[in-house]
Structure formats: structure tokens, C-alpha cells
Residue, then its C-alpha position, 0 to 999 in steps of 0.5 A: m269316480g263315484e262308485q263305478g266299477w270297471i274292467s280292464a283290457t290289455d295291449d302287448k307292445e314288443g321293444g328290447g324282445a320283452a312284452e309290456r302289458g299297459a292295461t286300459l280301464f273301461p266302465c262296467s254298467h253293473g257298478g251304475d245298477l249297484a249304485r242306483l240299489q244303493a241309492e233306492i235302498a237310502a230312500l226307503k230307508h229314509e221313508n220308513g224313518l220318516l213314516q215311524e216318525k209319524l206313527n209313534a207321533a200319531l200314537d204318543g200318548t194313547g197308550i197303544c202299541l201295534w204288533q204282528g205275529t208270525i203264525p208258522t213261527g210264533e215270532l211277534r214283533v213290537f211296532n212301538l213301544q209307548n211306556f212300555q220298556v225294551g224288555d217288556m215285550v216278547p219276541h215269541f208266542e210262548q213266550w207271550s203265553a208264559k207271561l199271562h196270568p194264570d186265571d186269564r190264560a185260557h180266556a185270551i188264547g181260546s180267543y186267540v186260537a178260535h180267530l186263527e180257526g176262523k170261528t170269529p171275526f177277529y181276536e180279542a182279550e182283557y187280560r193281565t201280564v205278570s212280570p219276573a218281579g211279580e207286577i201285574t199289568w192289564l192290557w186289552d188286545r186285539g187283532r186280526v189275521v191278514d195273511r194267509d196262504s193257498d190253502g187257507k191256513p193264517l200266516r200272519i196276524m196284526g193287531s194293536h194293545i194298550d194298557i189298561t192297568q190304571r183303567k182297572a184300578y179306577e174300576q176297584r175303587l170304584a167296586d169298593r165304594a159301591n160295596s163298602d160303607a162309607l161310615t165304617g168301611l165295612l161291607n154295605r148290604q149290597g156289598f156283603g151279599k155278593a161276598f157271601a155268595q162267593q164263599k166256599p162252602q166249607g162244612a159248616g157255616a154261621l151268620l152273626f145278626i147284631d142288633l144295636d139295643d136302644f141306638k135311637g136313644i144316642n141319637d136323638q140325646l147326644g146327636h148323630a154325631c155321637g152315634d156315628q161315633v158309635l157305629q164306628q167303635m161297633a165297626d173297629w171292635l168287629r174288626l179286632i174280635m173277629p178272625g180274619s177270615a169273616l167277613c164283617g158287614r153293616y146291613g143297614g142303620d144299627e144292625f150289623v153282620v158277620h160270616l164265619h166259616r171256619d171254627v163255628s164251634h158252638h164254643r167259639l161263637a158262644q166266645l166270640a158274642d159274649a166278647l162283642i157284648s162285654r166290650m158295649h157294656g163297659y163303653v160310654p158313648k160320651p163322657g158324664c153321660s148316663q145312657r148306655v147301648g146294648l147288643s143283641i145278637g142272633i146266631a145262625l148255625w148250620e152243618g152239611e148243605a150251606l144256606s143262602f145270605r137270605q135263608a141264614l138272615e132268616v134264621a139269624d134274624r129270628a135268633m137275635y129277636e129271640a134274645k131282645a125277648r129275653g131281656k137285651r144284651a144277651w146272644y141267643l143261637l138257632q142250629m139248623 
């Protein structure tokens, strides 16, 4: 009979002094309504499934995840996972906030709150999240309020985010190349200047300006390939001898710079300069060749107020020429 409801009525029949009750069933109209509602629900579920399939197909490969936030409760929902796993998506605003990288939290939440308060037409931020295992994921996130109550308070926000980790890694590689010397792997002039400016002054500091003596003769007599090897060897010595906290760069040609901001006593600087000069003194660029290369090192040392890179370089450059004037293959220090 299908999913149809029934009701019963009784007829009293007398026989043998006893009342016999016979049941008669009548179809109930409520059962028809229920069947119709169930059919409509099934149809809506089917349509919703088709729409979800179309959404996933449209977004497949784009990396875009659609999300919705219920603002009063803080509930978050993601409609499609893309490259993420089920456990990657947190179900609440507080959990999302806790996953934000400490350096990005203020920016991301500030942009979100500003939009909820009506100060911006949409919410947008690039930020990093940190997984429990410490893995970093970069996201580009954008959304806007789509529902408000009668008082104008935001109720619901919808948006999308996309994983931009690979893009950020590519941008970092480009930045590294732009700031690095291709031959030696040290910072180039631009990269060194930026890194110097980003250092946080901690009292005394020093800048070594290093020039290779008689380097032109290497290129002229032994060829530029041999000259490149000398420059690479010099870079290796800087990595080996200078402390790990030092900034080392190739300023250009046969000139190198080193910034020290820890343990920069006169005695320590003399040790480092002597170690470099000693290494180069015993270096033979090419077996059987009498051509040699020396080092002239100018050192700028300052205490108290930090110098800018330009100021420090001017002092170190003067010191370097003083070392050359004293016969080359030496160092000279000027204290500010």
C-alpha cells in the first residue's frame, strides 16, 4: 500500500450474547503529505549533491576553498577541501586564530575585525598558519559579510582562501637570487645593504672592507676562470673564519665586506683579520705559478650609536686605503 497511513473504525455486531468488533481501515490524508515531503527532501538532497559535484569540478585544481563563518557562534565551515585533509580545517574561529603564525596574527585578525565593523568593504589577508607538527602553510584569504540582523550586526560571512605556499617559496627563491652573488653565494651589494639595515644594534659594531691586492694580475696572466676560483676561495674562508652571526658579502669585483655585531673588541677583530691575511698569504692560485694575491683590510669600529651602512663603509674604506699605503697585505682599524 506504499507509505500511506490508515485509521480504523469499529462495528458492533451482536451474536451469541457477545459483541464482535470488526475493524475497517480508511486511508489518512496525513500519510500522503508525509510521503510528498519525503520525496521533496530526497529530490533536494539529490540536487544538492549534483551542485556539490559541479562546484568541486569547477574548483578542482584551482586550490580555492569556499568557507562560511557564523559570526555570533564563531562556527566555521569549509565547503570543499581541495588539497587539504579533513583535519586541516578547524571548525571554530578561536581555533583558526590559534593556528595563525605569531607574526601574522595581528594583521589577519585586524583585517577581519575591521570588515565586521564596517570599516572596509571586504576582509582580505595573506598569512601563515602553523600545524601542530610545525609545518607552515601560506594562505590568501578574502571574504565579506552576507547577512546582517535588523540592527545591522553581522551574522554570516562567506569567502574563499587559497594555498599560496608554493608561490611564496618561489618568490623567496627569486629574492634570494636578487640579493645573492651568483659566483660566491654570498650576499651581493644590494642584499648586504638590506641585511645590514635590518640588523638590530646591540652596542658596538664593526665593518671589515676587504680588497684583494694584485688580483688584476691573476685575471691577466692566469685567466678569468682562475680569478673566479680565487674569489670563491675567499668566500669559503669568510664562511669558515667569521662567526656564524656575521654578515658576509661580495661588494663588487674583488671587494668583500663583513659586518660584525657581537664580540667586536679590538683584539678579536685583529685575530680575524690576521687569520684571513694568513690564509691568502699561503694560497697558490695555480700550481707552478709565482703570481700571488694579498689582502688589504680596513676596519671600522664603533660603539654606542650605530652607524648606517654608508657611514660605516666610508670609514672602513679609508682604513683599507691606509692599510694599502702601509705596504698592502695588512689591516688597519679606525675607531669611531
